A tleap script that builds the chain and sets N, CA, C and O, in Angstrom:
source leaprc.protein.ff14SB
mol = sequence {
  NMET LYS LYS GLN GLN GLU TYR THR GLU ILE
  HIE ALA LYS SER GLY ILE GLU THR LYS LEU
  PRO PRO ILE TYR THR PHE PRO ASN HIE TYR
  LYS LYS TYR ASP VAL GLU ILE THR THR ASP
  GLU PHE THR SER ILE CYS PRO LYS THR GLY
  LEU PRO ASP PHE GLY LYS ILE LYS LEU ILE
  TYR ARG PRO ASN LYS SER CYS ILE GLU LEU
  LYS SER PHE LYS MET TYR LEU LEU GLY TYR
  ARG ASN VAL GLY ILE PHE ASN GLU ASN LEU
  VAL ASN ARG ILE LEU ASP ASP ILE VAL LYS
  GLU CYS ASN PRO VAL TRP ALA GLN VAL VAL
  GLY GLU PHE THR SER ARG GLY GLY LEU LYS
  THR SER VAL THR ALA LYS TYR PRO ARG CLYS
}
set mol.1.N position { 63.526 -70.720 -76.573 }
set mol.1.CA position { 62.550 -69.604 -76.868 }
set mol.1.C position { 63.355 -68.132 -76.923 }
set mol.1.O position { 64.044 -67.766 -75.970 }
set mol.2.N position { 63.228 -67.489 -77.894 }
set mol.2.CA position { 64.073 -66.380 -78.029 }
set mol.2.C position { 63.706 -65.262 -77.104 }
set mol.2.O position { 62.527 -64.908 -77.130 }
set mol.3.N position { 64.490 -64.678 -76.329 }
set mol.3.CA position { 64.058 -63.299 -75.703 }
set mol.3.C position { 63.865 -62.124 -76.388 }
set mol.3.O position { 64.432 -61.666 -77.380 }
set mol.4.N position { 62.664 -61.567 -75.461 }
set mol.4.CA position { 62.141 -60.261 -76.396 }
set mol.4.C position { 63.300 -59.481 -76.033 }
set mol.4.O position { 64.176 -59.742 -75.208 }
set mol.5.N position { 63.102 -58.091 -77.081 }
set mol.5.CA position { 64.047 -57.163 -77.019 }
set mol.5.C position { 64.028 -56.370 -75.746 }
set mol.5.O position { 62.907 -56.695 -75.353 }
set mol.6.N position { 64.461 -55.608 -74.888 }
set mol.6.CA position { 64.387 -54.848 -74.343 }
set mol.6.C position { 63.699 -53.552 -75.127 }
set mol.6.O position { 63.628 -53.405 -76.348 }
set mol.7.N position { 63.154 -52.549 -73.974 }
set mol.7.CA position { 62.583 -51.594 -74.448 }
set mol.7.C position { 63.682 -50.324 -73.931 }
set mol.7.O position { 63.946 -50.095 -72.751 }
set mol.8.N position { 64.193 -49.640 -75.015 }
set mol.8.CA position { 65.240 -48.505 -74.687 }
set mol.8.C position { 64.789 -47.328 -74.430 }
set mol.8.O position { 63.589 -47.072 -74.322 }
set mol.9.N position { 65.833 -46.405 -74.296 }
set mol.9.CA position { 65.655 -44.476 -74.058 }
set mol.9.C position { 65.132 -44.338 -75.331 }
set mol.9.O position { 64.184 -43.554 -75.302 }
set mol.10.N position { 65.416 -44.889 -76.731 }
set mol.10.CA position { 65.460 -44.763 -77.955 }
set mol.10.C position { 63.806 -45.118 -78.069 }
set mol.10.O position { 63.227 -44.510 -78.969 }
set mol.11.N position { 63.259 -45.735 -77.521 }
set mol.11.CA position { 61.686 -46.192 -77.453 }
set mol.11.C position { 61.123 -45.539 -76.923 }
set mol.11.O position { 60.009 -45.226 -77.343 }
set mol.12.N position { 61.652 -44.996 -75.691 }
set mol.12.CA position { 60.913 -43.979 -74.423 }
set mol.12.C position { 60.818 -42.703 -75.007 }
set mol.12.O position { 59.732 -42.143 -74.861 }
set mol.13.N position { 61.810 -42.029 -75.716 }
set mol.13.CA position { 61.734 -40.776 -76.173 }
set mol.13.C position { 60.887 -40.509 -77.403 }
set mol.13.O position { 60.347 -39.422 -77.609 }
set mol.14.N position { 60.778 -41.792 -78.386 }
set mol.14.CA position { 60.457 -41.444 -79.600 }
set mol.14.C position { 59.185 -40.816 -79.799 }
set mol.14.O position { 58.132 -41.030 -79.200 }
set mol.15.N position { 59.479 -39.848 -80.910 }
set mol.15.CA position { 57.907 -39.178 -81.162 }
set mol.15.C position { 58.016 -37.672 -80.217 }
set mol.15.O position { 57.447 -36.620 -80.512 }
set mol.16.N position { 58.740 -37.862 -79.243 }
set mol.16.CA position { 58.335 -36.821 -78.413 }
set mol.16.C position { 58.938 -35.322 -78.804 }
set mol.16.O position { 58.371 -34.362 -78.283 }
set mol.17.N position { 59.906 -35.103 -79.574 }
set mol.17.CA position { 60.268 -33.912 -80.325 }
set mol.17.C position { 59.913 -34.002 -82.226 }
set mol.17.O position { 60.558 -33.280 -82.987 }
set mol.18.N position { 59.180 -34.659 -82.587 }
set mol.18.CA position { 58.916 -34.765 -84.051 }
set mol.18.C position { 58.226 -33.665 -84.347 }
set mol.18.O position { 57.287 -33.237 -83.675 }
set mol.19.N position { 58.741 -33.080 -85.540 }
set mol.19.CA position { 58.047 -31.975 -86.299 }
set mol.19.C position { 56.658 -32.351 -86.778 }
set mol.19.O position { 56.484 -33.297 -87.546 }
set mol.20.N position { 55.618 -31.556 -86.287 }
set mol.20.CA position { 54.352 -32.052 -86.721 }
set mol.20.C position { 53.770 -30.673 -87.375 }
set mol.20.O position { 54.435 -29.638 -87.324 }
set mol.21.N position { 52.348 -30.737 -88.056 }
set mol.21.CA position { 51.908 -29.564 -88.656 }
set mol.21.C position { 51.382 -28.531 -87.360 }
set mol.21.O position { 50.729 -28.889 -86.380 }
set mol.22.N position { 51.874 -27.153 -87.672 }
set mol.22.CA position { 51.372 -26.244 -86.763 }
set mol.22.C position { 49.860 -26.159 -86.349 }
set mol.22.O position { 48.896 -26.376 -87.083 }
set mol.23.N position { 49.847 -25.779 -84.958 }
set mol.23.CA position { 48.203 -25.440 -84.625 }
set mol.23.C position { 48.032 -23.911 -84.366 }
set mol.23.O position { 48.510 -23.289 -83.418 }
set mol.24.N position { 47.459 -23.543 -85.123 }
set mol.24.CA position { 46.488 -22.158 -85.162 }
set mol.24.C position { 46.025 -22.011 -84.277 }
set mol.24.O position { 45.754 -22.951 -83.531 }
set mol.25.N position { 45.741 -20.735 -83.994 }
set mol.25.CA position { 44.636 -20.221 -82.763 }
set mol.25.C position { 43.837 -18.804 -83.684 }
set mol.25.O position { 44.253 -18.210 -84.679 }
set mol.26.N position { 42.789 -18.632 -83.024 }
set mol.26.CA position { 42.150 -17.016 -83.182 }
set mol.26.C position { 41.999 -16.539 -82.029 }
set mol.26.O position { 42.175 -17.263 -81.049 }
set mol.27.N position { 41.603 -15.074 -81.884 }
set mol.27.CA position { 41.380 -14.443 -81.083 }
set mol.27.C position { 40.104 -14.787 -80.162 }
set mol.27.O position { 39.138 -14.897 -80.918 }
set mol.28.N position { 39.733 -14.995 -78.845 }
set mol.28.CA position { 38.609 -15.174 -78.127 }
set mol.28.C position { 38.013 -14.189 -77.917 }
set mol.28.O position { 38.744 -13.202 -77.830 }
set mol.29.N position { 36.730 -13.967 -77.764 }
set mol.29.CA position { 35.989 -12.614 -77.621 }
set mol.29.C position { 34.793 -12.939 -76.312 }
set mol.29.O position { 33.874 -12.202 -75.954 }
set mol.30.N position { 35.109 -14.055 -75.868 }
set mol.30.CA position { 34.092 -14.676 -74.621 }
set mol.30.C position { 34.998 -15.079 -73.287 }
set mol.30.O position { 36.224 -15.193 -73.291 }
set mol.31.N position { 34.372 -15.215 -72.469 }
set mol.31.CA position { 34.876 -15.758 -71.040 }
set mol.31.C position { 33.923 -16.883 -70.547 }
set mol.31.O position { 32.728 -17.065 -70.779 }
set mol.32.N position { 34.845 -17.609 -69.767 }
set mol.32.CA position { 34.112 -19.122 -69.091 }
set mol.32.C position { 33.294 -19.810 -69.869 }
set mol.32.O position { 32.126 -19.920 -69.497 }
set mol.33.N position { 33.675 -20.367 -70.999 }
set mol.33.CA position { 33.340 -21.444 -71.377 }
set mol.33.C position { 34.210 -22.312 -71.839 }
set mol.33.O position { 35.414 -22.059 -71.878 }
set mol.34.N position { 33.490 -23.876 -72.401 }
set mol.34.CA position { 34.547 -24.642 -72.468 }
set mol.34.C position { 34.329 -25.417 -73.754 }
set mol.34.O position { 33.178 -25.603 -74.150 }
set mol.35.N position { 35.348 -25.867 -74.409 }
set mol.35.CA position { 35.335 -26.305 -75.781 }
set mol.35.C position { 35.990 -27.516 -75.488 }
set mol.35.O position { 36.936 -27.751 -74.736 }
set mol.36.N position { 34.944 -28.638 -76.619 }
set mol.36.CA position { 35.538 -29.784 -76.089 }
set mol.36.C position { 35.697 -30.373 -78.036 }
set mol.36.O position { 34.897 -30.077 -78.924 }
set mol.37.N position { 36.616 -30.995 -78.150 }
set mol.37.CA position { 36.960 -31.264 -79.569 }
set mol.37.C position { 37.157 -33.218 -79.474 }
set mol.37.O position { 37.723 -33.777 -78.534 }
set mol.38.N position { 36.675 -33.787 -80.412 }
set mol.38.CA position { 36.934 -34.894 -80.151 }
set mol.38.C position { 36.770 -35.967 -81.420 }
set mol.38.O position { 35.738 -36.074 -82.083 }
set mol.39.N position { 38.119 -36.823 -81.649 }
set mol.39.CA position { 38.307 -37.674 -82.891 }
set mol.39.C position { 38.202 -39.074 -82.566 }
set mol.39.O position { 38.800 -39.460 -81.562 }
set mol.40.N position { 37.582 -39.844 -83.207 }
set mol.40.CA position { 37.439 -41.157 -83.157 }
set mol.40.C position { 38.188 -41.853 -83.811 }
set mol.40.O position { 38.116 -43.066 -83.610 }
set mol.41.N position { 39.136 -41.360 -84.788 }
set mol.41.CA position { 39.776 -41.632 -85.894 }
set mol.41.C position { 41.518 -41.542 -85.958 }
set mol.41.O position { 42.260 -41.772 -86.913 }
set mol.42.N position { 41.786 -41.196 -84.818 }
set mol.42.CA position { 43.186 -41.268 -84.320 }
set mol.42.C position { 44.318 -42.320 -84.853 }
set mol.42.O position { 43.960 -43.497 -84.816 }
set mol.43.N position { 45.152 -42.154 -85.164 }
set mol.43.CA position { 46.276 -43.116 -85.563 }
set mol.43.C position { 47.240 -42.759 -85.117 }
set mol.43.O position { 47.247 -41.543 -84.929 }
set mol.44.N position { 48.530 -43.506 -84.706 }
set mol.44.CA position { 49.965 -42.994 -84.550 }
set mol.44.C position { 50.500 -44.805 -84.675 }
set mol.44.O position { 49.709 -45.709 -84.943 }
set mol.45.N position { 51.963 -45.002 -84.416 }
set mol.45.CA position { 52.804 -45.816 -84.394 }
set mol.45.C position { 53.510 -46.410 -83.066 }
set mol.45.O position { 54.309 -45.674 -82.488 }
set mol.46.N position { 53.277 -47.616 -82.587 }
set mol.46.CA position { 54.120 -48.213 -81.428 }
set mol.46.C position { 55.592 -48.077 -81.888 }
set mol.46.O position { 55.899 -48.473 -83.012 }
set mol.47.N position { 56.543 -47.513 -81.035 }
set mol.47.CA position { 57.775 -47.211 -81.671 }
set mol.47.C position { 58.617 -48.487 -81.362 }
set mol.47.O position { 59.772 -48.551 -81.782 }
set mol.48.N position { 58.131 -49.389 -80.720 }
set mol.48.CA position { 59.094 -50.529 -80.762 }
set mol.48.C position { 58.566 -51.601 -81.804 }
set mol.48.O position { 59.276 -52.262 -82.563 }
set mol.49.N position { 57.114 -51.650 -81.691 }
set mol.49.CA position { 56.589 -52.659 -82.618 }
set mol.49.C position { 56.420 -52.571 -84.430 }
set mol.49.O position { 56.396 -53.413 -85.328 }
set mol.50.N position { 56.329 -51.151 -84.368 }
set mol.50.CA position { 55.913 -50.525 -85.576 }
set mol.50.C position { 54.548 -50.722 -86.240 }
set mol.50.O position { 54.254 -50.431 -87.399 }
set mol.51.N position { 53.735 -51.288 -85.266 }
set mol.51.CA position { 52.575 -51.816 -85.424 }
set mol.51.C position { 51.652 -50.433 -84.973 }
set mol.51.O position { 51.830 -49.842 -83.908 }
set mol.52.N position { 50.622 -50.039 -86.009 }
set mol.52.CA position { 49.382 -48.925 -85.841 }
set mol.52.C position { 48.751 -49.261 -84.435 }
set mol.52.O position { 48.522 -50.370 -83.953 }
set mol.53.N position { 48.527 -47.981 -83.895 }
set mol.53.CA position { 47.936 -47.710 -82.667 }
set mol.53.C position { 46.318 -46.992 -83.280 }
set mol.53.O position { 46.334 -46.251 -84.262 }
set mol.54.N position { 45.402 -47.230 -82.777 }
set mol.54.CA position { 44.125 -46.409 -82.802 }
set mol.54.C position { 43.449 -46.147 -81.560 }
set mol.54.O position { 43.506 -46.876 -80.570 }
set mol.55.N position { 42.720 -44.929 -81.673 }
set mol.55.CA position { 41.965 -44.668 -80.847 }
set mol.55.C position { 41.240 -43.269 -80.947 }
set mol.55.O position { 41.107 -42.681 -82.020 }
set mol.56.N position { 40.813 -42.818 -79.822 }
set mol.56.CA position { 39.935 -41.662 -79.741 }
set mol.56.C position { 40.661 -40.442 -78.879 }
set mol.56.O position { 40.744 -40.666 -77.672 }
set mol.57.N position { 41.086 -39.442 -79.251 }
set mol.57.CA position { 41.704 -38.364 -78.659 }
set mol.57.C position { 40.575 -37.276 -78.474 }
set mol.57.O position { 39.903 -36.857 -79.416 }
set mol.58.N position { 40.422 -36.828 -77.065 }
set mol.58.CA position { 39.449 -35.747 -76.618 }
set mol.58.C position { 40.267 -34.735 -76.133 }
set mol.58.O position { 41.215 -35.165 -75.475 }
set mol.59.N position { 40.206 -33.552 -76.246 }
set mol.59.CA position { 40.496 -32.191 -75.869 }
set mol.59.C position { 39.361 -31.489 -75.456 }
set mol.59.O position { 38.472 -31.116 -76.221 }
set mol.60.N position { 39.393 -31.284 -74.079 }
set mol.60.CA position { 38.556 -30.229 -73.495 }
set mol.60.C position { 39.239 -29.135 -72.917 }
set mol.60.O position { 40.047 -29.390 -72.024 }
set mol.61.N position { 39.025 -27.722 -73.334 }
set mol.61.CA position { 39.751 -26.810 -72.736 }
set mol.61.C position { 38.736 -25.512 -72.461 }
set mol.61.O position { 37.598 -25.438 -72.924 }
set mol.62.N position { 39.388 -24.474 -71.592 }
set mol.62.CA position { 38.751 -23.367 -71.393 }
set mol.62.C position { 39.784 -22.320 -71.868 }
set mol.62.O position { 40.832 -22.037 -71.288 }
set mol.63.N position { 39.142 -21.603 -73.438 }
set mol.63.CA position { 39.645 -20.426 -73.699 }
set mol.63.C position { 40.264 -19.499 -72.999 }
set mol.63.O position { 39.583 -19.119 -72.047 }
set mol.64.N position { 41.602 -18.830 -73.130 }
set mol.64.CA position { 42.045 -17.887 -72.471 }
set mol.64.C position { 41.657 -16.437 -73.636 }
set mol.64.O position { 40.610 -15.844 -73.898 }
set mol.65.N position { 42.955 -16.304 -74.064 }
set mol.65.CA position { 42.733 -15.033 -75.017 }
set mol.65.C position { 42.849 -15.693 -76.625 }
set mol.65.O position { 42.911 -15.015 -77.651 }
set mol.66.N position { 42.859 -16.966 -76.557 }
set mol.66.CA position { 42.716 -17.474 -77.983 }
set mol.66.C position { 42.053 -19.067 -78.075 }
set mol.66.O position { 42.091 -19.818 -77.100 }
set mol.67.N position { 41.546 -19.398 -79.165 }
set mol.67.CA position { 41.189 -20.509 -79.453 }
set mol.67.C position { 41.592 -21.268 -80.415 }
set mol.67.O position { 42.069 -20.708 -81.402 }
set mol.68.N position { 41.523 -22.475 -80.388 }
set mol.68.CA position { 41.940 -23.516 -81.449 }
set mol.68.C position { 41.506 -23.566 -82.513 }
set mol.68.O position { 40.301 -23.787 -82.632 }
set mol.69.N position { 42.215 -23.404 -83.516 }
set mol.69.CA position { 41.265 -23.368 -84.900 }
set mol.69.C position { 41.325 -24.998 -85.507 }
set mol.69.O position { 42.348 -25.676 -85.601 }
set mol.70.N position { 40.184 -25.336 -85.815 }
set mol.70.CA position { 39.862 -26.974 -85.940 }
set mol.70.C position { 40.758 -27.490 -86.910 }
set mol.70.O position { 41.481 -28.466 -86.712 }
set mol.71.N position { 40.697 -26.706 -88.161 }
set mol.71.CA position { 41.595 -27.453 -89.225 }
set mol.71.C position { 42.714 -27.699 -88.808 }
set mol.71.O position { 43.093 -28.870 -88.787 }
set mol.72.N position { 43.615 -26.566 -88.324 }
set mol.72.CA position { 45.220 -26.938 -88.121 }
set mol.72.C position { 45.024 -27.986 -87.302 }
set mol.72.O position { 45.609 -28.963 -87.770 }
set mol.73.N position { 44.367 -28.282 -86.104 }
set mol.73.CA position { 44.348 -29.285 -84.803 }
set mol.73.C position { 43.969 -30.513 -86.229 }
set mol.73.O position { 44.843 -31.321 -86.543 }
set mol.74.N position { 42.868 -30.500 -86.828 }
set mol.74.CA position { 42.860 -31.892 -87.214 }
set mol.74.C position { 44.061 -32.128 -87.965 }
set mol.74.O position { 44.460 -33.275 -87.763 }
set mol.75.N position { 44.918 -31.361 -88.896 }
set mol.75.CA position { 45.988 -31.697 -89.395 }
set mol.75.C position { 47.205 -31.951 -88.694 }
set mol.75.O position { 48.034 -32.656 -89.268 }
set mol.76.N position { 47.506 -31.429 -87.365 }
set mol.76.CA position { 48.248 -31.548 -86.532 }
set mol.76.C position { 47.988 -33.244 -86.002 }
set mol.76.O position { 49.020 -33.898 -86.159 }
set mol.77.N position { 47.012 -33.929 -85.510 }
set mol.77.CA position { 46.329 -35.070 -85.329 }
set mol.77.C position { 46.684 -35.763 -86.572 }
set mol.77.O position { 47.119 -36.876 -86.276 }
set mol.78.N position { 46.681 -35.608 -87.590 }
set mol.78.CA position { 46.647 -36.348 -88.659 }
set mol.78.C position { 48.421 -36.469 -89.176 }
set mol.78.O position { 49.017 -37.189 -89.976 }
set mol.79.N position { 48.741 -35.594 -88.443 }
set mol.79.CA position { 50.514 -35.658 -88.417 }
set mol.79.C position { 51.241 -36.683 -87.646 }
set mol.79.O position { 52.452 -36.790 -87.836 }
set mol.80.N position { 50.518 -37.615 -86.617 }
set mol.80.CA position { 50.585 -38.585 -85.860 }
set mol.80.C position { 50.962 -39.917 -86.243 }
set mol.80.O position { 51.656 -40.770 -85.689 }
set mol.81.N position { 50.158 -39.874 -87.627 }
set mol.81.CA position { 49.825 -41.270 -88.302 }
set mol.81.C position { 51.174 -42.110 -88.464 }
set mol.81.O position { 51.250 -43.328 -88.304 }
set mol.82.N position { 52.073 -41.382 -88.758 }
set mol.82.CA position { 53.454 -42.307 -88.970 }
set mol.82.C position { 54.508 -41.839 -88.117 }
set mol.82.O position { 55.677 -41.772 -88.496 }
set mol.83.N position { 54.108 -41.509 -86.952 }
set mol.83.CA position { 54.798 -40.889 -85.870 }
set mol.83.C position { 55.201 -42.227 -84.799 }
set mol.83.O position { 54.260 -42.468 -84.043 }
set mol.84.N position { 56.080 -42.887 -84.648 }
set mol.84.CA position { 56.094 -43.696 -83.542 }
set mol.84.C position { 56.453 -43.073 -82.221 }
set mol.84.O position { 57.477 -42.443 -81.958 }
set mol.85.N position { 55.251 -43.405 -81.290 }
set mol.85.CA position { 55.369 -42.401 -79.925 }
set mol.85.C position { 54.424 -43.115 -79.092 }
set mol.85.O position { 53.331 -43.377 -79.594 }
set mol.86.N position { 54.705 -43.534 -77.704 }
set mol.86.CA position { 54.094 -44.318 -76.823 }
set mol.86.C position { 52.395 -43.523 -76.266 }
set mol.86.O position { 52.294 -42.312 -76.067 }
set mol.87.N position { 51.563 -44.223 -76.149 }
set mol.87.CA position { 50.319 -43.240 -75.992 }
set mol.87.C position { 50.413 -42.317 -74.759 }
set mol.87.O position { 49.911 -41.193 -74.765 }
set mol.88.N position { 51.087 -42.839 -73.679 }
set mol.88.CA position { 51.435 -41.657 -72.509 }
set mol.88.C position { 52.184 -40.539 -72.714 }
set mol.88.O position { 52.134 -39.516 -72.032 }
set mol.89.N position { 53.192 -40.833 -74.086 }
set mol.89.CA position { 53.838 -39.670 -74.252 }
set mol.89.C position { 52.897 -38.658 -75.289 }
set mol.89.O position { 52.722 -37.443 -75.206 }
set mol.90.N position { 52.525 -39.345 -75.992 }
set mol.90.CA position { 51.451 -38.684 -77.128 }
set mol.90.C position { 50.623 -37.828 -76.523 }
set mol.90.O position { 50.589 -36.701 -77.018 }
set mol.91.N position { 49.453 -38.191 -74.921 }
set mol.91.CA position { 48.815 -37.575 -74.690 }
set mol.91.C position { 49.313 -36.172 -73.881 }
set mol.91.O position { 48.717 -35.098 -73.801 }
set mol.92.N position { 50.454 -36.519 -73.383 }
set mol.92.CA position { 51.237 -35.192 -72.857 }
set mol.92.C position { 51.794 -34.623 -73.910 }
set mol.92.O position { 52.079 -33.472 -73.580 }
set mol.93.N position { 52.121 -34.838 -75.082 }
set mol.93.CA position { 52.859 -33.749 -76.004 }
set mol.93.C position { 51.718 -33.229 -76.637 }
set mol.93.O position { 51.864 -32.074 -77.038 }
set mol.94.N position { 50.211 -33.943 -76.920 }
set mol.94.CA position { 49.324 -33.164 -77.149 }
set mol.94.C position { 48.701 -31.866 -76.288 }
set mol.94.O position { 48.201 -30.842 -76.752 }
set mol.95.N position { 48.861 -32.179 -75.121 }
set mol.95.CA position { 48.522 -31.206 -74.163 }
set mol.95.C position { 49.577 -30.180 -74.040 }
set mol.95.O position { 49.159 -29.027 -73.931 }
set mol.96.N position { 50.986 -30.373 -74.035 }
set mol.96.CA position { 52.042 -29.391 -74.025 }
set mol.96.C position { 52.200 -28.243 -75.309 }
set mol.96.O position { 52.646 -27.099 -75.225 }
set mol.97.N position { 51.557 -29.119 -76.794 }
set mol.97.CA position { 51.550 -28.555 -77.592 }
set mol.97.C position { 50.077 -27.380 -77.646 }
set mol.97.O position { 49.996 -26.270 -78.172 }
set mol.98.N position { 49.136 -28.109 -76.938 }
set mol.98.CA position { 48.036 -27.184 -77.127 }
set mol.98.C position { 48.214 -26.110 -75.978 }
set mol.98.O position { 47.623 -25.108 -76.381 }
set mol.99.N position { 48.689 -25.894 -74.893 }
set mol.99.CA position { 49.346 -25.021 -73.721 }
set mol.99.C position { 50.099 -23.977 -74.399 }
set mol.99.O position { 49.898 -22.771 -74.257 }
set mol.100.N position { 51.114 -24.596 -75.259 }
set mol.100.CA position { 51.973 -23.595 -75.757 }
set mol.100.C position { 51.378 -22.625 -76.954 }
set mol.100.O position { 51.720 -21.453 -77.111 }
set mol.101.N position { 50.506 -23.274 -77.697 }
set mol.101.CA position { 49.869 -22.332 -78.773 }
set mol.101.C position { 48.569 -21.140 -78.339 }
set mol.101.O position { 48.436 -19.988 -78.752 }
set mol.102.N position { 47.878 -21.767 -77.549 }
set mol.102.CA position { 46.716 -21.163 -76.874 }
set mol.102.C position { 46.584 -20.539 -75.284 }
set mol.102.O position { 45.687 -19.836 -74.820 }
set mol.103.N position { 47.603 -20.972 -74.745 }
set mol.103.CA position { 47.253 -20.705 -73.295 }
set mol.103.C position { 45.946 -20.553 -72.789 }
set mol.103.O position { 45.202 -19.575 -72.712 }
set mol.104.N position { 45.800 -22.026 -72.381 }
set mol.104.CA position { 44.169 -21.944 -72.078 }
set mol.104.C position { 44.051 -21.848 -70.414 }
set mol.104.O position { 45.009 -22.096 -69.682 }
set mol.105.N position { 43.006 -21.534 -70.025 }
set mol.105.CA position { 42.749 -21.329 -68.482 }
set mol.105.C position { 43.024 -22.750 -67.727 }
set mol.105.O position { 43.638 -23.016 -66.693 }
set mol.106.N position { 42.356 -23.507 -68.617 }
set mol.106.CA position { 42.893 -25.149 -68.197 }
set mol.106.C position { 42.329 -25.972 -69.311 }
set mol.106.O position { 41.421 -25.628 -70.067 }
set mol.107.N position { 43.086 -27.282 -69.316 }
set mol.107.CA position { 43.044 -28.165 -70.495 }
set mol.107.C position { 42.836 -29.669 -69.952 }
set mol.107.O position { 43.335 -29.945 -68.861 }
set mol.108.N position { 42.342 -30.352 -70.446 }
set mol.108.CA position { 42.437 -31.989 -70.568 }
set mol.108.C position { 42.567 -32.719 -71.833 }
set mol.108.O position { 41.635 -32.792 -72.634 }
set mol.109.N position { 43.543 -33.180 -71.993 }
set mol.109.CA position { 43.535 -34.394 -73.194 }
set mol.109.C position { 43.225 -35.863 -72.534 }
set mol.109.O position { 43.720 -36.371 -71.527 }
set mol.110.N position { 42.402 -36.290 -73.290 }
set mol.110.CA position { 42.381 -37.658 -72.926 }
set mol.110.C position { 42.305 -39.020 -74.300 }
set mol.110.O position { 41.475 -39.103 -75.206 }
set mol.111.N position { 43.213 -39.728 -74.073 }
set mol.111.CA position { 43.553 -40.596 -75.252 }
set mol.111.C position { 42.987 -42.237 -74.808 }
set mol.111.O position { 43.558 -43.049 -74.082 }
set mol.112.N position { 41.821 -42.355 -75.446 }
set mol.112.CA position { 41.581 -43.933 -75.341 }
set mol.112.C position { 41.976 -44.793 -76.283 }
set mol.112.O position { 41.496 -44.440 -77.361 }
set mol.113.N position { 42.514 -45.590 -76.362 }
set mol.113.CA position { 43.224 -46.111 -77.116 }
set mol.113.C position { 42.400 -47.637 -77.266 }
set mol.113.O position { 41.985 -48.072 -76.192 }
set mol.114.N position { 42.106 -48.544 -78.568 }
set mol.114.CA position { 41.808 -49.307 -78.727 }
set mol.114.C position { 42.987 -50.814 -78.057 }
set mol.114.O position { 44.212 -50.883 -77.957 }
set mol.115.N position { 41.921 -51.772 -77.740 }
set mol.115.CA position { 42.312 -53.008 -77.261 }
set mol.115.C position { 43.719 -53.082 -78.315 }
set mol.115.O position { 44.002 -52.475 -79.348 }
set mol.116.N position { 44.489 -54.219 -77.445 }
set mol.116.CA position { 45.712 -54.768 -78.127 }
set mol.116.C position { 46.096 -55.857 -77.190 }
set mol.116.O position { 46.610 -55.523 -76.123 }
set mol.117.N position { 45.879 -57.344 -77.497 }
set mol.117.CA position { 46.254 -58.324 -76.572 }
set mol.117.C position { 45.383 -58.216 -75.575 }
set mol.117.O position { 45.883 -58.526 -74.493 }
set mol.118.N position { 44.197 -57.873 -75.528 }
set mol.118.CA position { 43.300 -57.905 -74.262 }
set mol.118.C position { 43.488 -56.475 -73.450 }
set mol.118.O position { 42.562 -56.159 -72.703 }
set mol.119.N position { 44.343 -55.813 -73.525 }
set mol.119.CA position { 44.195 -54.702 -72.749 }
set mol.119.C position { 44.061 -53.108 -73.598 }
set mol.119.O position { 44.755 -52.757 -74.553 }
set mol.120.N position { 43.041 -52.365 -72.975 }
set mol.120.CA position { 42.894 -51.381 -73.610 }
set mol.120.C position { 43.545 -50.118 -72.405 }
set mol.120.O position { 43.773 -50.357 -71.220 }
set mol.121.N position { 43.683 -49.202 -72.880 }
set mol.121.CA position { 44.529 -47.944 -72.392 }
set mol.121.C position { 43.828 -46.675 -72.650 }
set mol.121.O position { 43.407 -46.281 -73.738 }
set mol.122.N position { 43.748 -46.007 -71.350 }
set mol.122.CA position { 43.225 -44.557 -71.257 }
set mol.122.C position { 44.410 -43.890 -70.641 }
set mol.122.O position { 45.090 -44.301 -69.701 }
set mol.123.N position { 44.532 -42.874 -71.278 }
set mol.123.CA position { 45.558 -41.605 -70.960 }
set mol.123.C position { 45.079 -40.450 -70.555 }
set mol.123.O position { 44.625 -39.804 -71.500 }
set mol.124.N position { 44.983 -39.840 -69.364 }
set mol.124.CA position { 44.841 -38.508 -69.399 }
set mol.124.C position { 45.729 -37.629 -68.655 }
set mol.124.O position { 46.173 -37.898 -67.538 }
set mol.125.N position { 46.011 -36.400 -69.417 }
set mol.125.CA position { 46.682 -35.282 -68.925 }
set mol.125.C position { 45.942 -34.066 -68.609 }
set mol.125.O position { 44.930 -33.703 -69.209 }
set mol.126.N position { 46.466 -33.486 -67.688 }
set mol.126.CA position { 45.546 -32.189 -67.082 }
set mol.126.C position { 46.561 -30.859 -67.251 }
set mol.126.O position { 47.761 -31.076 -67.079 }
set mol.127.N position { 46.170 -29.608 -67.552 }
set mol.127.CA position { 46.696 -28.493 -67.458 }
set mol.127.C position { 45.925 -27.533 -66.415 }
set mol.127.O position { 44.709 -27.479 -66.600 }
set mol.128.N position { 46.421 -26.794 -65.389 }
set mol.128.CA position { 47.993 -26.666 -64.871 }
set mol.128.C position { 48.041 -27.835 -64.463 }
set mol.128.O position { 47.095 -28.544 -64.121 }
set mol.129.N position { 49.424 -28.142 -64.490 }
set mol.129.CA position { 49.813 -29.862 -63.582 }
set mol.129.C position { 50.238 -29.480 -62.521 }
set mol.129.O position { 51.027 -28.558 -62.316 }
set mol.130.N position { 49.649 -30.290 -61.655 }
set mol.130.CA position { 49.757 -29.721 -60.124 }
set mol.130.C position { 51.169 -30.312 -59.588 }
set mol.130.O position { 51.550 -30.060 -58.445 }
savepdb mol mol.pdb
quit
């Protein structure tokens, strides 16, 4: 039986710094409300196997001075279609990029990925990080 190739640091860091389409914002004129954005058609690539990962991404945030412009966020998410990145890194990267662009009061990103080999993965990242 052939031994499976080990995961490497290259696999682990894959996709973390990949250039993606920009996320645009617009000025917020209200306070103390929450926004939820969900897509059921998210895809990325496993950095080790090259196989597609499918899932649902949900962003919930409380705007501060700016809001996420939806079309740019859609294009940003589509940018992952050919990016090799682990699910855990993907969810944390999305959160970091959202925080960088709109500095929300708080935010949460949840990735629910379809089953592979009988295992379903759900990853949650929150801002501020404690």
